N, CA, C and O atoms as a GROMACS GRO file, in nm:
protein
  352
    1MET      N    1  -5.425   9.753   1.059
    1MET     CA    2  -5.294   9.763   0.997
    1MET      C    3  -5.190   9.701   1.090
    1MET      O    4  -5.185   9.732   1.209
    2LYS      N    5  -5.108   9.616   1.035
    2LYS     CA    6  -5.007   9.545   1.113
    2LYS      C    7  -4.881   9.631   1.123
    2LYS      O    8  -4.834   9.686   1.023
    3PRO      N    9  -4.824   9.643   1.247
    3PRO     CA   10  -4.701   9.722   1.260
    3PRO      C   11  -4.588   9.663   1.178
    3PRO      O   12  -4.576   9.541   1.164
    4GLY      N   13  -4.504   9.751   1.124
    4GLY     CA   14  -4.391   9.706   1.045
    4GLY      C   15  -4.280   9.651   1.132
    4GLY      O   16  -4.278   9.673   1.253
    5ASN      N   17  -4.189   9.578   1.070
    5ASN     CA   18  -4.078   9.517   1.143
    5ASN      C   19  -3.990   9.621   1.211
    5ASN      O   20  -3.941   9.598   1.322
    6ALA      N   21  -3.968   9.734   1.147
    6ALA     CA   22  -3.883   9.838   1.206
    6ALA      C   23  -3.944   9.889   1.337
    6ALA      O   24  -3.872   9.912   1.435
    7TYR      N   25  -4.074   9.905   1.338
    7TYR     CA   26  -4.144   9.951   1.459
    7TYR      C   27  -4.129   9.848   1.570
    7TYR      O   28  -4.094   9.882   1.683
    8LEU      N   29  -4.154   9.722   1.538
    8LEU     CA   30  -4.145   9.616   1.637
    8LEU      C   31  -4.003   9.602   1.691
    8LEU      O   32  -3.984   9.578   1.810
    9GLU      N   33  -3.904   9.617   1.605
    9GLU     CA   34  -3.764   9.612   1.650
    9GLU      C   35  -3.731   9.729   1.742
    9GLU      O   36  -3.662   9.712   1.843
   10ALA      N   37  -3.781   9.848   1.708
   10ALA     CA   38  -3.756   9.966   1.791
   10ALA      C   39  -3.817   9.947   1.930
   10ALA      O   40  -3.754   9.981   2.030
   11ILE      N   41  -3.937   9.895   1.936
   11ILE     CA   42  -4.004   9.872   2.064
   11ILE      C   43  -3.926   9.772   2.149
   11ILE      O   44  -3.913   9.790   2.270
   12LYS      N   45  -3.875   9.669   2.087
   12LYS     CA   46  -3.798   9.567   2.160
   12LYS      C   47  -3.671   9.626   2.222
   12LYS      O   48  -3.621   9.575   2.322
   13ASN      N   49  -3.619   9.733   2.162
   13ASN     CA   50  -3.494   9.791   2.208
   13ASN      C   51  -3.511   9.896   2.316
   13ASN      O   52  -3.412   9.951   2.365
   14ILE      N   53  -3.634   9.925   2.354
   14ILE     CA   54  -3.658  10.021   2.463
   14ILE      C   55  -3.630   9.950   2.595
   14ILE      O   56  -3.687   9.844   2.621
   15PRO      N   57  -3.543  10.008   2.678
   15PRO     CA   58  -3.510   9.942   2.805
   15PRO      C   59  -3.636   9.918   2.890
   15PRO      O   60  -3.730   9.998   2.888
   16LEU      N   61  -3.635   9.809   2.964
   16LEU     CA   62  -3.750   9.770   3.045
   16LEU      C   63  -3.790   9.880   3.143
   16LEU      O   64  -3.908   9.903   3.165
   17GLU      N   65  -3.692   9.947   3.204
   17GLU     CA   66  -3.726  10.051   3.302
   17GLU      C   67  -3.800  10.168   3.236
   17GLU      O   68  -3.884  10.231   3.300
   18ILE      N   69  -3.769  10.198   3.112
   18ILE     CA   70  -3.840  10.304   3.039
   18ILE      C   71  -3.981  10.258   3.006
   18ILE      O   72  -4.076  10.336   3.016
   19GLN      N   73  -3.996  10.132   2.967
   19GLN     CA   74  -4.130  10.078   2.941
   19GLN      C   75  -4.215  10.085   3.067
   19GLN      O   76  -4.332  10.124   3.060
   20LYS      N   77  -4.158  10.049   3.182
   20LYS     CA   78  -4.231  10.051   3.308
   20LYS      C   79  -4.264  10.195   3.349
   20LYS      O   80  -4.375  10.222   3.395
   21GLU      N   81  -4.169  10.286   3.333
   21GLU     CA   82  -4.194  10.427   3.367
   21GLU      C   83  -4.310  10.481   3.285
   21GLU      O   84  -4.398  10.549   3.339
   22THR      N   85  -4.312  10.451   3.158
   22THR     CA   86  -4.419  10.497   3.070
   22THR      C   87  -4.553  10.437   3.113
   22THR      O   88  -4.655  10.507   3.119
   23ALA      N   89  -4.553  10.309   3.143
   23ALA     CA   90  -4.677  10.243   3.187
   23ALA      C   91  -4.727  10.303   3.318
   23ALA      O   92  -4.847  10.327   3.334
   24PHE      N   93  -4.636  10.328   3.413
   24PHE     CA   94  -4.674  10.387   3.542
   24PHE      C   95  -4.732  10.527   3.522
   24PHE      O   96  -4.835  10.562   3.582
   25THR      N   97  -4.666  10.607   3.439
   25THR     CA   98  -4.710  10.744   3.417
   25THR      C   99  -4.851  10.748   3.358
   25THR      O  100  -4.935  10.825   3.403
   26PHE      N  101  -4.876  10.665   3.258
   26PHE     CA  102  -5.009  10.661   3.198
   26PHE      C  103  -5.112  10.607   3.296
   26PHE      O  104  -5.226  10.654   3.298
   27ALA      N  105  -5.074  10.509   3.378
   27ALA     CA  106  -5.168  10.453   3.475
   27ALA      C  107  -5.209  10.559   3.577
   27ALA      O  108  -5.326  10.568   3.614
   28VAL      N  109  -5.113  10.639   3.624
   28VAL     CA  110  -5.144  10.745   3.721
   28VAL      C  111  -5.232  10.850   3.655
   28VAL      O  112  -5.330  10.895   3.715
   29SER      N  113  -5.199  10.890   3.534
   29SER     CA  114  -5.280  10.989   3.462
   29SER      C  115  -5.423  10.939   3.442
   29SER      O  116  -5.519  11.014   3.461
   30ASP      N  117  -5.435  10.812   3.404
   30ASP     CA  118  -5.568  10.753   3.385
   30ASP      C  119  -5.646  10.752   3.516
   30ASP      O  120  -5.766  10.780   3.517
   31LYS      N  121  -5.578  10.719   3.627
   31LYS     CA  122  -5.644  10.715   3.758
   31LYS      C  123  -5.693  10.854   3.798
   31LYS      O  124  -5.806  10.869   3.845
   32ILE      N  125  -5.609  10.956   3.779
   32ILE     CA  126  -5.649  11.093   3.812
   32ILE      C  127  -5.770  11.133   3.729
   32ILE      O  128  -5.867  11.188   3.781
   33HIS      N  129  -5.765  11.104   3.601
   33HIS     CA  130  -5.875  11.138   3.510
   33HIS      C  131  -6.004  11.070   3.556
   33HIS      O  132  -6.110  11.133   3.559
   34GLN      N  133  -5.995  10.942   3.591
   34GLN     CA  134  -6.115  10.869   3.634
   34GLN      C  135  -6.168  10.925   3.765
   34GLN      O  136  -6.290  10.934   3.783
   35LEU      N  137  -6.079  10.963   3.858
   35LEU     CA  138  -6.124  11.023   3.983
   35LEU      C  139  -6.196  11.155   3.959
   35LEU      O  140  -6.296  11.185   4.026
   36LEU      N  141  -6.147  11.233   3.865
   36LEU     CA  142  -6.213  11.359   3.832
   36LEU      C  143  -6.355  11.331   3.780
   36LEU      O  144  -6.450  11.398   3.819
   37ILE      N  145  -6.367  11.234   3.692
   37ILE     CA  146  -6.499  11.198   3.639
   37ILE      C  147  -6.589  11.151   3.753
   37ILE      O  148  -6.703  11.196   3.766
   38ASP      N  149  -6.537  11.059   3.835
   38ASP     CA  150  -6.617  11.003   3.944
   38ASP      C  151  -6.665  11.110   4.042
   38ASP      O  152  -6.775  11.101   4.096
   39GLN      N  153  -6.580  11.212   4.064
   39GLN     CA  154  -6.613  11.316   4.161
   39GLN      C  155  -6.680  11.437   4.096
   39GLN      O  156  -6.714  11.534   4.165
   40GLY      N  157  -6.698  11.432   3.965
   40GLY     CA  158  -6.763  11.542   3.894
   40GLY      C  159  -6.681  11.670   3.896
   40GLY      O  160  -6.736  11.780   3.898
   41LEU      N  161  -6.548  11.654   3.897
   41LEU     CA  162  -6.460  11.770   3.899
   41LEU      C  163  -6.401  11.796   3.760
   41LEU      O  164  -6.383  11.704   3.680
   42THR      N  165  -6.372  11.922   3.734
   42THR     CA  166  -6.306  11.960   3.610
   42THR      C  167  -6.156  11.976   3.636
   42THR      O  168  -6.112  11.982   3.750
   43GLN      N  169  -6.080  11.983   3.528
   43GLN     CA  170  -5.937  12.011   3.540
   43GLN      C  171  -5.917  12.146   3.608
   43GLN      O  172  -5.826  12.163   3.690
   44LYS      N  173  -6.001  12.240   3.574
   44LYS     CA  174  -5.991  12.374   3.632
   44LYS      C  175  -6.011  12.369   3.784
   44LYS      O  176  -5.939  12.436   3.858
   45GLU      N  177  -6.109  12.291   3.828
   45GLU     CA  178  -6.136  12.280   3.972
   45GLU      C  179  -6.020  12.211   4.044
   45GLU      O  180  -5.982  12.252   4.154
   46LEU      N  181  -5.964  12.107   3.983
   46LEU     CA  182  -5.848  12.040   4.042
   46LEU      C  183  -5.731  12.136   4.050
   46LEU      O  184  -5.660  12.141   4.151
   47ALA      N  185  -5.710  12.212   3.944
   47ALA     CA  186  -5.600  12.309   3.942
   47ALA      C  187  -5.614  12.407   4.057
   47ALA      O  188  -5.516  12.438   4.125
   48LYS      N  189  -5.733  12.456   4.080
   48LYS     CA  190  -5.756  12.552   4.188
   48LYS      C  191  -5.727  12.488   4.323
   48LYS      O  192  -5.661  12.550   4.407
   49LYS      N  193  -5.774  12.366   4.344
   49LYS     CA  194  -5.750  12.296   4.470
   49LYS      C  195  -5.602  12.267   4.493
   49LYS      O  196  -5.556  12.262   4.607
   50MET      N  197  -5.529  12.248   4.385
   50MET     CA  198  -5.387  12.214   4.393
   50MET      C  199  -5.297  12.336   4.394
   50MET      O  200  -5.177  12.325   4.422
   51GLY      N  201  -5.353  12.453   4.363
   51GLY     CA  202  -5.269  12.572   4.350
   51GLY      C  203  -5.183  12.567   4.224
   51GLY      O  204  -5.071  12.618   4.222
   52LYS      N  205  -5.238  12.505   4.120
   52LYS     CA  206  -5.168  12.489   3.992
   52LYS      C  207  -5.250  12.555   3.883
   52LYS      O  208  -5.363  12.598   3.906
   53THR      N  209  -5.192  12.563   3.764
   53THR     CA  210  -5.267  12.616   3.650
   53THR      C  211  -5.340  12.500   3.582
   53THR      O  212  -5.303  12.383   3.597
   54GLU      N  213  -5.443  12.536   3.508
   54GLU     CA  214  -5.516  12.434   3.433
   54GLU      C  215  -5.425  12.369   3.330
   54GLU      O  216  -5.441  12.251   3.298
   55ALA      N  217  -5.330  12.445   3.276
   55ALA     CA  218  -5.236  12.390   3.178
   55ALA      C  219  -5.150  12.281   3.241
   55ALA      O  220  -5.121  12.180   3.176
   56GLU      N  221  -5.108  12.300   3.367
   56GLU     CA  222  -5.028  12.197   3.435
   56GLU      C  223  -5.108  12.068   3.452
   56GLU      O  224  -5.056  11.959   3.430
   57ILE      N  225  -5.233  12.082   3.491
   57ILE     CA  226  -5.318  11.965   3.508
   57ILE      C  227  -5.337  11.894   3.374
   57ILE      O  228  -5.339  11.771   3.368
   58SER      N  229  -5.350  11.970   3.268
   58SER     CA  230  -5.364  11.913   3.134
   58SER      C  231  -5.242  11.829   3.098
   58SER      O  232  -5.256  11.721   3.041
   59VAL      N  233  -5.123  11.878   3.131
   59VAL     CA  234  -5.000  11.801   3.106
   59VAL      C  235  -5.001  11.673   3.189
   59VAL      O  236  -4.964  11.567   3.139
   60TRP      N  237  -5.043  11.683   3.315
   60TRP     CA  238  -5.051  11.563   3.399
   60TRP      C  239  -5.140  11.457   3.336
   60TRP      O  240  -5.106  11.339   3.334
   61LEU      N  241  -5.254  11.500   3.284
   61LEU     CA  242  -5.350  11.406   3.229
   61LEU      C  243  -5.312  11.356   3.089
   61LEU      O  244  -5.375  11.264   3.037
   62SER      N  245  -5.212  11.416   3.030
   62SER     CA  246  -5.167  11.372   2.898
   62SER      C  247  -5.079  11.248   2.905
   62SER      O  248  -5.053  11.184   2.804
   63GLY      N  249  -5.033  11.214   3.026
   63GLY     CA  250  -4.944  11.099   3.042
   63GLY      C  251  -4.800  11.132   3.016
   63GLY      O  252  -4.717  11.042   3.002
   64GLN      N  253  -4.767  11.261   3.010
   64GLN     CA  254  -4.629  11.302   2.978
   64GLN      C  255  -4.557  11.365   3.097
   64GLN      O  256  -4.448  11.420   3.081
   65HIS      N  257  -4.617  11.357   3.216
   65HIS     CA  258  -4.558  11.422   3.333
   65HIS      C  259  -4.490  11.318   3.421
   65HIS      O  260  -4.544  11.211   3.445
   66ASN      N  261  -4.371  11.352   3.469
   66ASN     CA  262  -4.298  11.266   3.561
   66ASN      C  263  -4.334  11.310   3.703
   66ASN      O  264  -4.274  11.403   3.756
   67PHE      N  265  -4.431  11.244   3.763
   67PHE     CA  266  -4.481  11.282   3.894
   67PHE      C  267  -4.378  11.258   4.004
   67PHE      O  268  -4.307  11.157   4.003
   68THR      N  269  -4.369  11.352   4.098
   68THR     CA  270  -4.289  11.330   4.218
   68THR      C  271  -4.379  11.265   4.322
   68THR      O  272  -4.502  11.272   4.312
   69LEU      N  273  -4.320  11.205   4.421
   69LEU     CA  274  -4.398  11.147   4.530
   69LEU      C  275  -4.475  11.257   4.604
   69LEU      O  276  -4.588  11.234   4.648
   70ARG      N  277  -4.415  11.373   4.617
   70ARG     CA  278  -4.482  11.485   4.683
   70ARG      C  279  -4.610  11.524   4.607
   70ARG      O  280  -4.715  11.546   4.668
   71THR      N  281  -4.599  11.531   4.475
   71THR     CA  282  -4.716  11.566   4.394
   71THR      C  283  -4.823  11.458   4.404
   71THR      O  284  -4.942  11.488   4.417
   72LEU      N  285  -4.782  11.331   4.399
   72LEU     CA  286  -4.878  11.222   4.411
   72LEU      C  287  -4.948  11.226   4.546
   72LEU      O  288  -5.069  11.200   4.556
   73ALA      N  289  -4.873  11.258   4.652
   73ALA     CA  290  -4.932  11.266   4.785
   73ALA      C  291  -5.033  11.381   4.792
   73ALA      O  292  -5.140  11.366   4.852
   74LYS      N  293  -5.000  11.495   4.732
   74LYS     CA  294  -5.092  11.609   4.734
   74LYS      C  295  -5.218  11.579   4.654
   74LYS      O  296  -5.329  11.608   4.700
   75ILE      N  297  -5.203  11.520   4.536
   75ILE     CA  298  -5.319  11.485   4.455
   75ILE      C  299  -5.406  11.386   4.532
   75ILE      O  300  -5.529  11.400   4.535
   76SER      N  301  -5.344  11.287   4.594
   76SER     CA  302  -5.418  11.189   4.673
   76SER      C  303  -5.496  11.256   4.785
   76SER      O  304  -5.612  11.221   4.810
   77SER      N  305  -5.435  11.353   4.851
   77SER     CA  306  -5.503  11.425   4.960
   77SER      C  307  -5.620  11.506   4.908
   77SER      O  308  -5.729  11.504   4.965
   78VAL      N  309  -5.597  11.578   4.799
   78VAL     CA  310  -5.701  11.664   4.742
   78VAL      C  311  -5.820  11.581   4.692
   78VAL      O  312  -5.935  11.621   4.709
   79LEU      N  313  -5.791  11.467   4.629
   79LEU     CA  314  -5.898  11.385   4.572
   79LEU      C  315  -5.951  11.281   4.670
   79LEU      O  316  -6.051  11.214   4.641
   80GLY      N  317  -5.886  11.268   4.784
   80GLY     CA  318  -5.934  11.175   4.887
   80GLY      C  319  -5.921  11.028   4.848
   80GLY      O  320  -6.002  10.945   4.890
   81CYS      N  321  -5.820  10.997   4.769
   81CYS     CA  322  -5.800  10.858   4.724
   81CYS      C  323  -5.652  10.838   4.697
   81CYS      O  324  -5.590  10.917   4.626
   82ASP      N  325  -5.594  10.731   4.752
   82ASP     CA  326  -5.453  10.701   4.727
   82ASP      C  327  -5.432  10.663   4.580
   82ASP      O  328  -5.497  10.572   4.528
   83LEU      N  329  -5.340  10.733   4.516
   83LEU     CA  330  -5.308  10.701   4.376
   83LEU      C  331  -5.216  10.579   4.367
   83LEU      O  332  -5.221  10.503   4.270
   84ILE      N  333  -5.134  10.562   4.469
   84ILE     CA  334  -5.050  10.442   4.477
   84ILE      C  335  -5.068  10.385   4.616
   84ILE      O  336  -5.093  10.457   4.712
   85GLN      N  337  -5.055  10.254   4.624
   85GLN     CA  338  -5.069  10.188   4.753
   85GLN      C  339  -4.948  10.101   4.777
   85GLN      O  340  -4.907  10.022   4.691
   86ILE      N  341  -4.892  10.116   4.895
   86ILE     CA  342  -4.776  10.036   4.933
   86ILE      C  343  -4.819   9.951   5.053
   86ILE      O  344  -4.854  10.005   5.158
   87PRO      N  345  -4.815   9.819   5.039
   87PRO     CA  346  -4.856   9.734   5.150
   87PRO      C  347  -4.766   9.755   5.271
   87PRO      O  348  -4.646   9.778   5.258
   88GLN      N  349  -4.827   9.747   5.388
   88GLN     CA  350  -4.748   9.765   5.511
   88GLN      C  351  -4.731   9.636   5.584
   88GLN      O  352  -4.667   9.632   5.689
   0.00000   0.00000   0.00000
C-alpha cells in the first residue's frame, strides 16, 4: 500500500532534529535488544543488574525512551559493550 500524500507531507514537516532523535533512540533500543540476545539475557535479568524494573526495560526497548548519557554509560558497563562510540 502506497502512503497517501497527507502522510508524506506530514513526514516532510517533521524537523530534522526530531527525525534524528527518533532514529538515535530506535538505534540504541535495537542495540540493547541485540546485546541481550547475544548474551542470552532477559529483560528481567537486565533490570535486576541495572536496579530497574522490568517495565522500565520494556519501555527502553520500545524505542520510546529518551536515554540520558548516565543511563547509556550504565547500560554499557552492565552489558560490557559501548552503546555509543566517540572517536578520540
